[in-house]
N, C-alpha and C positions, 0 to 999 in steps of 0.2 A: 664708557669703559675706560677711556683715557683718564678721566677724573678718578675713577676707582683705583686704577693701577698706581697713579701718583700718590694717592692718600695711603694706600697700603704700604708702599715703600717708605713714605714719610713717617708713618706711624712706627715703622721699625727703626728709624734712624734719628728721630727727634729727641727721645729721652723719656724715661718711663717711671721713675720714682723720685721722691723728694730729695732735694739737696739738704744735707744737715745744716742746722742753723748757723754753725760756726765755720762752715765750709768756705774755702777761698774762691774768689772769682777765677774763671778759667778762660784762656784763649786757646782754641784748638785749630791747628793747621792741618789740612788734609790734601791729599792728591786725588783728584777725580778723573777717571778715564771712561769715556763712552765710545762705543764702537763707531768707527768712521770719523772720529774727531780727535784732535790732539789733547793730551792730558792738561788739566789746569790745576792750579793751586788755589784752594779756598780756605778762608779763615772764618771761624764761627766764635761767638762770644757767649759766655754764660755768666751773667752778672747776678747781684743779689736781688735786683728788682726787675730785671728784664733779660731777654736773651735774643741773640740774632743767629739764625742758622743759615749757612750758605750751602747751596746745592749746585754750585756752578752758575748757570744762567739765571737761576731763581734763588731768591732769599726771602725769609720772613722774619719779622721781629715781633716779639710778644712782650707787652708791658703787664706785669703780674697784677699790680694793684687795680688798674683800670680795665684790664681785659682787652685793650686795644691791640689789634693785629695789623701789621703793615707788610704787604706783599710787594716785593721789588722784582721787576723783570729787566735784567740787564741787556737782554737781546733787543727789546723794544725801547729801552731807556725810559721806563715809566714805572710808577708805583701807585698803589691804592691802599686805603685803610678800611678796616671793618671794626666797628665798636661792639662791645658786649651787648648793648641794647639791640643793635641791628641783627646780631646772631640770634638773640632770644626771640625777636619778632619773626624772623624767617623760620625758625624752628617751630614756633606756634602755628604759623601759616601752613607749614608742611604737615604738621600733625592734623590740622583741620582737613586738609586735602586728603590725607590718608584715610580719615574716617569716612569721607565720601566714597573713596575708592572701595573700601571694605564693604560699605553698604551695597554698592553696585555689584561687587563680586559675590555677595550672598545669593544673588539670583542666577548665577552662572551654574552650569553643570559641574559636578564635583571634580571631574578630571581637569577641566579648564581652570577652575578655581585653584587647584593645587599647582598647576604650572605657573599661573600668574603670581601666586604667593612665593614660589621658589625664585622667580625672576626678580621680584622686588625686595625680598628680605632674606632669601636663603643663601646669599653669597658668603656670609660669615661661616656657614657650615663647611665651605670648601677651603677655608683658611686653616692651615695647620702650623702650630708653633711648637717645635720640639728641640730639646737639648741635644746637641750633637756630641760626638766623642772628641776628646783631646782639646788642645788649645795652644797658645803661643804667647810670646811677649812682644808687644808693639809699643813703641815710644816710651819704653820703660815700665809698662803696665802689663800684668798678666791678664789674659782674657780666655773665655770659654766659648767654644763653638756652639752656635745655634743654627737651626735650619727652618726657614719659613717657606711654605708652599701654598699656592692657590691653584688647586687642581693640577693640570698639566701645563697651564698657561704661564705660571710664574714660579720661580724658585729663587730665594735669597739665602745666602750663607753669610752669617755674621759671626764675628769674634767680639764678645761682650765682656767688659771688665766691670766688676762690682766695687772696684777701688774708687770709682768716681760715680756721681749721681747727677742727673738732670733735675731741674725744678718741676714739681708736680703741676705748678701753675701753667707752665708752658705746654705740658702734655694735655691738660684739660682744655686750654684755649684752642689748640689745634684740633682736638677731638670735636669740640663744639662747632668750629668752623666747617670741618669736613662733613659733619652730619647735616648741617644746614645746607651746604652746597649740594649734597647728594640727593636731595628730594626724597622720593619714595624709598631709596636705598639707605637713607640716613640711619635708621634703626640698625640695619645690618652693619654699617660702618662703625657705629658705636660699639657693637659687639666685637668687631675686629680689633679696635683699639684696646678693648679690655683684655683680649687674648695676649697682647704684647706686654701686659703687665707682668707676665710670668718671667720675662727676661731680666728684669731688675738690674739695670746698669746702663752703661754707655757703650755703644758699638764703636770699636776702634777700626774695624775693617769690614767691608761689605761687598759681596759680589751678587748681582742680580741678573738673572737670565729670564727674558720675556719671550715666549714663543707664540707666534700668531700666524696662522695659515702656512705652516711649514717653515717659517723664517724665524730665526732667533736673534735677539739683540742683547748684548752683554754690557753691563756697566759696573765699574768697580770704584770703591772709595776706601782709602786707607789713611789713617792719622799718621802724620810724620813728626809732629811736635805738640806738646801740651805745656802751656805756660800758666803758672799760678801767680796771682797778684792783681792789683787794681787795673781795671779796664779803662783806657782813655775815653774821654767824652766823644772824641771824633769817631769812635767805633759805632755810635748810634746815629750818625748823620746819613741823610739820603745823598747819594752822589750828585754833584753839581750838574745842572742842566736836565735832570730827569723831570718828566712831566707827570703831574698827578692826574689820574683818571678815575672814573667811577669803579667802585669795587664790584666783584662778581655778584655779590648779593644785591646790589643796587640795580643790576641789569636783569635780575630775575623778575618775571611777571608778577604783579600784585593783583590780588583778588579783592 
């Protein structure tokens, strides 16, 4: 469930449609606040051939031409990479496993089969992406309110501007990685990412409330500055002293 929550929030904040061919490169500075922790300032970069998204303790970089994803964990001071080939191989493996599960499910009573189908692939049905009322101006850009809910467990309110666009390549790369990571729920996560295409733009502010077992946790992100212009090469470097570890896909059992 933690993986699912992380990917749902990331899908809403990574970026949803193509950057125009002549668009400038962007540096986006945001303030992130999580319940029980002091606020932090995070900087993300959107280049012509790659992007780096900062979510506080976690970052990911996507290289558009190669499909290479790099995940950075600042808390553990480590990073890992995932190639497009690894994602495709894992996705194929998951599809083969799903076919076996579906064959086994065919012999179950109808009521039990329905419950298992809902658990593995019905989560997307609980996701709602709706345009909200009103909007505001953040960092010099006007934005429109959107509301994303996942049943009663999660609610995200975002203010999205259509004056800026993220690269479609980054969106597709993260979607592929999330689907491969999700195993049997991969198809459902793919459907979730497709729902976010309706938002068409860049979120400038986001408030997410997750409620589990009667307890709520709130996190907020708001853009404070957007700079246009060439991104320095240092923006794509891994922090000094960080250890490279196996990617999450490499740790998954192989059949």
